[in-house]
C-alpha positions as CSV (number, residue, x, y, z in Angstrom):
1,M,0.0,0.0,0.0
2,F,2.8,2.4,0.9
3,R,4.4,1.7,-2.5
4,K,1.1,2.7,-4.3
5,L,0.9,5.9,-2.3
6,A,4.5,6.8,-3.1
7,I,3.9,6.2,-6.8
8,S,0.7,8.3,-6.8
9,A,2.4,11.1,-5.0
10,T,5.4,11.1,-7.4
11,A,3.0,11.1,-10.4
12,A,1.0,14.0,-8.9
13,L,4.2,16.0,-8.3
14,A,5.3,15.4,-11.9
15,L,2.0,16.5,-13.3
16,S,1.8,19.6,-11.2
17,T,5.3,20.6,-12.1
18,G,4.7,20.1,-15.8
19,G,1.5,22.0,-15.7
20,A,3.2,24.8,-13.8
21,M,5.9,25.2,-16.5
22,A,3.2,25.5,-19.1
23,A,1.2,28.0,-17.1
24,G,4.3,30.2,-16.5
25,G,5.3,30.3,-20.1
26,G,8.2,27.9,-20.1
27,G,10.8,30.6,-20.7
28,D,13.7,32.0,-18.7
29,I,12.3,33.0,-15.3
30,T,14.4,34.8,-12.7
31,N,13.5,34.3,-9.1
32,V,13.0,37.6,-7.2
33,P,12.7,37.7,-3.4
34,F,9.5,39.8,-3.3
35,S,8.5,41.0,0.2
36,F,4.9,39.6,0.0
37,Q,5.9,36.0,-0.7
38,G,5.7,33.3,1.8
39,P,3.1,32.7,4.5
40,F,4.2,35.8,6.5
41,G,5.1,38.1,3.7
42,T,3.6,41.5,3.4
43,F,3.4,44.1,0.6
44,D,5.9,46.9,0.7
45,Q,3.8,50.0,0.4
46,D,6.6,52.2,-1.0
47,Q,7.2,49.6,-3.7
48,L,3.5,49.5,-4.5
49,Q,3.4,53.2,-4.9
50,R,6.5,53.2,-7.2
51,G,4.9,50.3,-9.2
52,L,1.7,52.4,-9.6
53,Q,3.8,55.3,-10.9
54,V,5.5,53.0,-13.4
55,Y,2.2,51.6,-14.5
56,T,0.7,55.1,-14.9
57,E,3.6,56.7,-16.7
58,V,4.7,53.7,-18.9
59,C,2.3,50.8,-19.0
60,S,-1.1,52.6,-19.1
61,G,-0.4,53.9,-22.6
62,C,-1.2,50.5,-23.9
63,H,-2.5,48.4,-21.1
64,G,-5.6,48.8,-18.9
65,L,-6.6,47.7,-15.4
66,Q,-10.3,47.4,-16.0
67,Y,-11.1,44.9,-13.2
68,V,-9.4,47.0,-10.4
69,P,-11.6,49.6,-8.6
70,L,-9.8,52.9,-8.0
71,R,-11.1,52.9,-4.4
72,T,-9.0,49.8,-3.6
73,L,-5.9,52.1,-3.7
74,A,-7.1,53.3,-0.2
75,D,-7.8,49.8,1.1
76,E,-6.0,48.5,4.2
77,G,-3.1,46.3,3.2
78,G,-2.8,48.1,-0.1
79,I,-0.5,50.9,-1.3
80,G,-1.2,53.0,1.8
81,W,-3.1,55.9,0.3
82,T,-6.1,57.8,1.7
83,M,-9.2,58.4,-0.2
84,D,-8.2,62.1,-0.7
85,E,-5.0,60.9,-2.3
86,V,-7.0,58.6,-4.6
87,R,-9.1,61.5,-5.8
88,A,-6.0,63.6,-6.3
89,Y,-4.5,60.7,-8.4
90,I,-7.7,60.7,-10.6
91,D,-7.6,64.4,-11.1
92,E,-3.8,64.6,-11.8
93,N,-4.1,61.9,-14.5
94,F,-7.4,63.1,-16.0
95,I,-8.9,59.6,-15.7
96,E,-12.2,59.3,-17.5
97,V,-14.7,56.5,-17.9
98,Y,-17.5,56.0,-20.4
99,D,-20.9,56.3,-18.7
100,D,-23.5,54.1,-20.4
101,D,-26.3,56.1,-18.9
102,L,-25.0,59.4,-20.1
103,E,-23.7,57.8,-23.3
104,D,-20.6,60.0,-22.9
105,W,-17.3,60.2,-21.1
106,R,-17.1,61.7,-17.6
107,A,-14.4,62.2,-14.9
108,A,-13.9,59.0,-12.9
109,T,-14.7,58.7,-9.2
110,P,-13.1,56.3,-6.7
111,N,-16.1,54.0,-7.2
112,D,-15.2,53.5,-10.8
113,N,-12.6,51.0,-12.1
114,F,-9.4,51.9,-13.8
115,P,-10.2,52.4,-17.5
116,A,-9.7,49.6,-20.0
117,N,-7.2,50.2,-22.8
118,D,-7.5,47.9,-25.8
119,G,-6.7,50.3,-28.5
120,V,-3.6,48.5,-29.7
121,G,-4.8,45.0,-28.7
122,A,-2.5,44.8,-25.7
123,P,-3.7,42.5,-22.8
124,D,-5.3,44.0,-19.7
125,L,-3.0,43.7,-16.7
126,S,-5.6,43.4,-13.9
127,L,-5.1,39.6,-13.5
128,M,-1.8,39.2,-15.3
129,A,0.1,38.2,-12.2
130,K,-2.5,35.5,-11.5
131,A,-2.8,34.4,-15.1
132,R,0.9,33.8,-15.4
133,T,1.1,32.0,-12.1
134,G,2.7,28.5,-12.2
135,F,2.0,26.1,-9.3
136,S,5.6,25.2,-8.6
137,G,7.1,28.6,-8.9
138,P,10.3,29.5,-10.8
139,E,12.4,26.9,-9.1
140,G,10.4,23.9,-10.3
141,L,9.5,22.2,-7.0
142,A,6.0,21.8,-5.7
143,I,7.0,22.9,-2.2
144,N,8.1,26.3,-3.5
145,P,4.7,28.1,-3.4
146,L,5.1,28.2,0.4
147,I,8.7,29.6,0.1
148,F,9.1,31.5,-3.1
149,G,5.5,32.3,-4.1
150,L,3.6,31.3,-7.2
151,G,5.7,32.7,-10.0
152,G,3.4,35.3,-11.5
153,P,5.4,38.4,-10.5
154,E,8.6,36.7,-11.4
155,Y,7.3,36.1,-14.9
156,I,6.4,39.7,-15.3
157,Y,9.8,40.9,-14.0
158,S,11.6,38.5,-16.3
159,L,9.6,39.4,-19.3
160,L,10.4,43.1,-18.7
161,T,14.1,42.5,-18.2
162,H,15.0,39.7,-20.6
163,Y,15.1,41.5,-23.9
164,T,18.2,40.6,-25.8
165,G,18.2,43.7,-28.0
166,E,17.8,41.7,-31.2
167,E,14.9,42.5,-33.6
168,V,13.3,40.1,-36.2
169,E,11.0,41.1,-39.0
170,Q,8.2,38.6,-39.8
171,Y,5.4,39.3,-42.3
172,G,6.2,43.0,-42.2
173,A,6.0,43.3,-38.4
174,I,9.0,43.9,-36.1
175,L,9.3,41.4,-33.2
176,Y,11.7,41.6,-30.3
177,E,13.8,38.8,-29.0
178,N,12.9,38.0,-25.4
179,T,14.2,34.9,-23.6
180,T,11.2,34.7,-21.2
181,M,8.5,34.8,-23.9
182,E,7.4,31.4,-25.2
183,G,8.8,31.1,-28.7
184,G,11.5,33.7,-27.9
185,L,9.8,36.7,-29.7
186,I,7.4,39.3,-28.5
187,S,5.6,42.2,-30.4
188,M,6.0,44.6,-27.5
189,A,9.1,46.8,-27.7
190,P,11.2,47.0,-24.5
191,P,9.1,49.3,-22.3
192,L,11.7,50.2,-19.7
193,W,15.0,51.9,-19.8
194,E,17.3,53.7,-17.3
195,G,15.4,56.7,-15.9
196,A,12.2,56.0,-17.8
197,V,10.4,57.5,-14.7
198,E,11.5,59.9,-12.0
199,Y,10.4,58.3,-8.7
200,A,8.7,60.6,-6.3
201,D,10.5,59.0,-3.3
202,G,14.0,59.6,-4.9
203,T,14.7,55.9,-5.6
204,V,17.0,55.4,-8.6
205,A,14.9,54.2,-11.5
206,T,17.0,51.4,-12.9
207,E,15.4,49.0,-15.4
208,S,15.6,46.2,-12.8
209,Q,14.1,48.4,-10.1
210,M,11.2,49.6,-12.2
211,A,10.4,46.0,-13.4
212,E,10.4,44.7,-9.8
213,D,8.2,47.6,-8.6
214,V,5.6,47.3,-11.3
215,S,5.6,43.5,-10.9
216,A,4.8,43.9,-7.2
217,F,2.0,46.4,-8.0
218,L,0.5,44.0,-10.6
219,M,0.5,41.2,-8.0
220,W,-1.4,43.5,-5.7
221,A,-3.8,44.5,-8.5
222,A,-4.5,40.8,-9.1
223,E,-5.0,40.0,-5.4
224,P,-5.5,43.2,-3.4
225,H,-6.8,41.3,-0.3
226,M,-3.8,39.0,0.0
227,M,-2.7,40.3,3.4
228,A,-6.2,39.8,4.8
229,R,-6.3,36.3,3.5
230,K,-3.0,35.5,5.0
231,Q,-4.1,36.9,8.3
232,M,-7.2,34.8,8.2
233,G,-5.2,31.7,7.4
234,L,-2.9,32.3,10.3
235,V,-5.8,32.7,12.7
236,A,-7.4,29.6,11.3
237,V,-4.2,27.6,11.9
238,I,-3.9,28.8,15.5
239,I,-7.6,28.0,16.2
240,L,-7.2,24.5,14.6
241,G,-4.0,23.9,16.7
242,I,-5.8,24.8,19.9
243,F,-8.8,22.7,18.9
244,S,-6.5,19.7,18.2
245,V,-4.9,20.0,21.6
246,L,-8.4,20.2,23.3
247,L,-9.6,17.1,21.4
248,Y,-6.5,15.2,22.4
249,L,-6.9,16.1,26.1
250,T,-10.7,15.3,26.0
251,N,-10.0,12.0,24.3
252,K,-7.4,11.1,26.8
253,R,-9.7,11.9,29.8
254,L,-12.7,10.0,28.4
255,W,-10.7,6.9,27.7
256,A,-8.5,7.0,30.9
257,P,-11.1,5.0,33.1
258,V,-11.5,2.4,30.4
259,K,-7.8,1.9,30.0
260,A,-7.4,1.7,33.8
261,R,-10.1,-1.0,34.1
262,A,-8.5,-2.9,31.2
263,K,-5.1,-2.8,32.9
264,G,-6.6,-3.9,36.2
265,A,-8.6,-6.7,34.8
266,A,-7.2,-10.2,35.5
267,P,-6.1,-12.0,32.3
268,A,-8.5,-14.7,31.1
269,E,-7.4,-18.3,31.6
């Protein structure tokens, strides 16, 4: 029986690892020690704010965040803004949404979502970090989700930083060589370069720094309540641990008289 269980476990591990590589894209993925990874990890609010700045100034020109409500920027466990700062962000960036009732565009409010942007056919980034998640993470072991995270932010970081600088023309279109992209070619030109943004907090905007910041922000966009979920999970584990101890002690007390009688009973002849 043990042999069958071992074979089944090995097969499940192999299947999960193979599926993860397919989900993650199968390219060159760099592992990045993000602060929010692991069971006790938390979002770095400064990093999330820098990532939002990169998204706003670089990515939003082609990509939308249509499934992310603007009000979540002020949620607990998020980027650390107040609702007044959210309103100021909307005003500063002239964010507008199309109102079906008015049949016209109007200024966005915190209750609206980030606008969609599909003018050039670029994918929406709301769920990108989850969509590119691989179960086994970048290291290829099924235990790694508990240690290194699920691989989605690493994929985004790697995609942004693994351009080789080579260009290929196919059917009249220019494609760019990227070692992370499945197939090795991508239609998106390298979006980041040294000093592409000027960080409000004074952080040096290297290509690697911007890629890491926007990857963290997109992980938050895909799962804004991650911190609350982790906290709930920790509380559940503590409660279950206490419950297990109480069950053990109760079981021991209930069966103690029975075991005492069994020990004291004379052996049958």
